N, C-alpha and C positions, 0 to 999 in steps of 0.2 A: 364208299369213301371211308378211309381209315380215320379213327378218332385222333385228335391232336393230343400229344403227350407233353409233359414238362421237358424243357430243354436239357440236354445232357449236362450233368454237373449241377443241376438245380433240383430242388425237391419241395414238396408240399409238407408243411408241418401240421400234422393232424392230431386230434384228440386220440388217446390220452397224453401223447407226447407234449402237446402244447401246454398242458398243465405244468409239466416239469420246466419248460421254458419260462413260464410265468413265475414259478417258484424261484428259479435261479436269478431272474431279473429283479424280483422284489427283494431278495436277499442282498443282491449287489447294491441296489438303491439305498437300502437301509444302512449298510456298512458305509457307503460313501457319505451319507448324511452325517453319521457320527464322526467322520473325519473332516467335515466341513467342505466336502466337494459338491459342486453344483453342475447340473446337466448343461451340456452344450450340444447343439444339433447343427451339423454342417451339411451342405449339399452332397448328394451322392455322386455328382460329377464336378470336376474342376478342370481348369486349363492344364493341359498335359505337362507344361513346363514346371508346374508345382511339384510333380512327382519326379521328373527327371533331375531337377536341381536338388530336391529335398531327399528323396530316397536314394538316388545315385544311378547314373547311366549304366554302370557296370554290374548292377545287381540283376538277379534273375527276374525279379518283379518287373523292372523297366524293360529289360532286354527280351523277355519271353512271354510275360503273363498278363500284361495290361490290356484292357478293352479300350481301345483308342479309336476315335472317329472324328471326321471333320464336321463342324457345324456349317450352317448355310453360308456364313461369311468366311468360311475356310479356317476359322479358329480351331485348333486341335484340342479336343476335349477327351477326358479319360474318366471312366467310372472308377471311383476311388478304390485302390487296392489295399489301402491302410488309411488310418485317420489322423495320425500324429501330425503329418504335414498340413492337413486341412485345419486342424486346431491351431497350429502355429500361424498359418495364414490368417485365420480369423483374429488371432491375438494381435498380430501386427496391424492388420487393416483397421481394426476398431480401437486401437491404442489402449488395449487392456493393461498395458504396462503402467498406466496412470493410476490404477487401483492399488491401494497400499497392501503390503504383505505378500505372501506367496499366493499366487492365483491357482486355484484348484478346480479342475474340470473333469467331468466324466461323460462318456457317451456309450450308447447301445444302439447298434444298427448293422445293416448289411454292408459287406465289402465284396469286391469282385476281382478274381484272378483266373486267368485261363490256364490252370494247371491240371495234371492228370487226376481225375477223381479217384479217391480211395477212402478207406474207412475214416470217417470223421472229417474228410476234406472235400469241399465242394467249390464250384466255380462262383456261385453266390453263397457266401458264408457270412456268419455273424460274429461280431466282436463286442465284448464289453471291455472298455478301456478307461484309463484315467491319466491325466497329465498334471504335474505340479510344476509351475513355471515361475521363475523369478528368484531362485536361490540355487547356489551350488553347494549347499551344506550337506555333509554326509548324514546329518540327522534326518533330512528330508528323504534321502535315499532309503535309509533304514525304515522310516515310517511308511513309505510307499510299499516296500516289500512286506512289512507287517500287515498292511491293509489288505493286500491281495491274498495273503495267507488266511486272513480272517474271512474273506469272501469264500474261499474254498471250504474252510471248516464249517461255516454256517450253511453252505449249500449241501453239506453231508459227505464231502469227500475226505477220505482218510488215506494214510500211507502214501502221500505224494512226496516228491523228492525235489528240494530246492537246491539249485546250483548257482553259484555266483562267480564273477570274475571281474577284472578290470582290464580294459583295452587301451589304457593310457589316454593321452591327449595330444594336441598339436605340437607339444614340446618334445615328448619322448617317443611317440609312435612312429614318426618318419624314420628314425634310426633303426627301430625294430623292423619296420617294413623293408628297409634296404637289406638288412640281414636275412630276413625271411625270403626275400626275392633271390638272394644269392644261394641260399640252401636249396631252393626249389629248382634251380637249374639242373641239378642231377636227379632230384626226386620227382618232379612233375611229369617227365616222360613215362613214368611207371604208373601214373594215376589216370583217372577218368578224363574224358575230353573236356568237360567243364573245368576241371582243376588245371588242365594244361593251359586253357585260355585265361583263367583267373590268375595263374602264376605270373602272367605278363601284365594284365590290366589292373588287378586288385589282389595282391598276394594274401591279404588278411582273410579274404573270402574263402580261400582254400581250407582254412580251419573249420569252416561251416559245412564242409562236404558231408553228405549223409550216406555215401556209397560205402558199404561195409568193407570192401576190399582195400579201400584207401586209408582206413583208420590206423593200421599199424605204421604206415608211413607218416601220417599226421602226428602220431605219438612221438616220433623221433625229432620233430621240428622244434626249434627254440621256443621256450615259454616267454610270453610277454611279461609275466610277473618278474622275470629276472632283468627286465630292461625298462622298468618304470622309473620316471623321474622322482625326485624327493617328494614333490607335492602330491603326485598320484599315489605313491606308496603310502603316505600319511592318510590320504583320503580313504583309500581302500581299507586300511587298518581301522580307521574310525567307524566305517560302515560295519565291519565285522564286530567291533566292540559293542556297538549298539544292538546288533542282532543277538549277540551273546547275552547282553544284559536283559533282553526280552525273552530269552530262552527259546529262540527260534533256531532249530537245527538247519544246517546247510553244508554243502560240499563245495570247496573251492575247485573250480575246473579251469586250469591255466590256459587251455586251448579253446575254451568256449567263446565264441563271438556271436553277435547278432547278424541277421541277414541284410540289414540296411546300413547304408554308409554313414548316417548321421549319428550313430552311437559313439560314445566316448566314456572313459572311466567306467563306472559301475554298469555291469550287464548282469542279467539274471534270467533263469529259465526254470520252470517247474514241469516235471513229468509225472505221469500217473500210469501205473502198470496195466490198467484195463484197456488201454488204447492200442496195444500191439506194438509193432516195431517203431512206427512213427508216433511216439507216445508223449510228445510235448503238448501240454494243455494251455500254456501261456508263456510269454516272454516279455522282457522289457529292458530298459536301461536309460542311461543319462545321455542327453543330446545338447550339450552346451553351445555348440556352434551352429545349430540348425537355423536359428532366426537370422543370423548374418548371411547364411547361404541363400536365404529367401529374400534378401534385400533389405533387411532391417538395419538401421543405423544404431539401434539401441540393443545391446546384448540382452539375451533372455535365456539364461541357463535353465534347464528343465530336466525332468525325469518322468518316465511314464511306463505303462505296460498295456498289453492287450491280451485278453483272454479269448481263446477260440471257443465261442459259446457252443457251437455244434458239438465240439469234443467234450466240453464240460457237461453238457446235458447227457451225452452218451454215458459218461462216467457215473452220473447221478442215477440214471436209469438202471445201469448194471448193478449198482450198489443197493438200490431200493426198487426192485421191479414191481412191487405191489403198492407202494406208498402213495403214488400220485395219480392213481386211477380215479376218474371222476365219480363222485358220490351223489346220488339223488336221495335227499332226505325223505321226501314224501312223494308218493305216486298217488294222485287223486283219481280214483275210479268212480265214475258217475253212472247213475241208472235213471235215464229219462231226461227229457228236455228241461224240466224244472230244475233238476239237479245240475245240469250243465250251467244254467244261469246262476244258480246259487253258488256253485263251485268257483266262479270267477272271483267273487269278493272274498271267499274263504282262502283261495290261493294267494290273493294279494296280502291278506293279513299274515299268512305264514311267511311269505317272502319278506315282508317288512320286518319280521322278527329275525331275519337272517338265514332262513332255511331255504334250501334249493327244492323247488317243486316242479314236478312234471305232471301234466294233465293227460288223462286218457282220451283218445278220440274213438275208441272202440266201444260199442254199445253193449257188448256182452262181457259180463263180469269175469267169467273164467278166462277169457282171452286177455282181458286187461291185466289180470293178476299174473298171467304168464309173461306178459311184456314187462311188468314191474320186476318180476324175478330175474329175467334176462338182463335187465338194466342194472341189477344189483341194488335196487332201491332198499333203503333201510325199513321204511314203513309204507304200507298201502292204507289210504284213507278212503273209506267207502261212503258215498253220499247217495241216498235215494229219497223217495217221498217220506218214508217213515223218519229218517234222520232229520229232514227239514222240519217236519211237524213237531218232533220231540226236542229239537235243538241239541241233539246228542249224535255223535259220529262214531262209527266203528273203525278203530285203528288196529291194524294188523301188523305185528312185528314179523318181518319177512324171514328173519333167521330162525326165530323160535316158533313161529306160527301162532303165538299167543294173541288173542284178540281182546280188546277192551272197548267199552262204551264210555266216551268222554264228552264233556261239554266243550263248547268252543273255547272257553277260558282255560280249560285244562290242557288243551292240545299242545301248545307250544312248550310248556314246562315238561310234559311227558316226553315229547320227541327230543328235546335237548338233553333230558336226563339220560 
């Protein structure tokens, strides 16, 4: 009988990598706290209609990638492929619009898309995201971008590249879409099959194509920045002015769009070189019409982003391959049954002081010290009958091999030093 393995496109997150995940998540939580964002946890599955209406029926996510299944009452359910629509559903359902000020939420958790697994992309993947709902101010846009830049910096990522654009709104985008559709009549037949389909169903999505051979054609298509209305032009200029004032470098990418239908006005993406050809680590943008598309009678302008946590962790691991390896502060090596009993209370004292402690289960000292060395323990603490009688313990520095005899009260200070 063959052993059961993880499903294709999923993986187990094991030590020492799990320590990097914890580091990244703790950094994100701390940054969110300082910007007054609060955690929201939504179900991992929703009614399918939430994503077809919110994300868009002509997107690759809805058309190709969602895990959808019928419930016992034949309700169509879908494992969440992204979380903005779920957050907005919760916002509408629980009347969070009644709370004063801008409503700020963040989430950390798994998403699901059935796409081709590749470096940093999985069918069960994880996102760290945030949403600011209740304002269409460009100040909020700039602050959201500033916040996500801060998350990357504090995580240890350097030399990332921020790109921004505006994709207009319901006033100016239809005319641009009509122009784009006209231009694509001649261009689309020379492009990939997906672009040929999108040119008819959703021309803006052609600009999101990742096929290298299509890029020269995309570069010849009209820029939406040349077709923004007065309000969108002013909004985008204000966003850039606030980023400039904060000293945040960026590149304006006139043909950059997001892969979901609900985005409007400000869009942004950050790439990092360590991730290869598909090097995007996060993306986001404004979605002022999403609430209405989900049935809300109250407008709820908002902006948010999602970080691909899998890809962010890979970047951190590449930048700091040794930094997040687990460290055992003290390896307790015991000699005899009395020492085993005595070591329990001793280990508890050390752990209460914030030290990580591993206890030996091997009765032979030489073998115990070999295990301590392989674990990378900083110190080995040797406890036998003599140590118990004298109330002094032999502490061995595993890197220098220097041994000291210390009282119980001296141990913590010496190890922390």
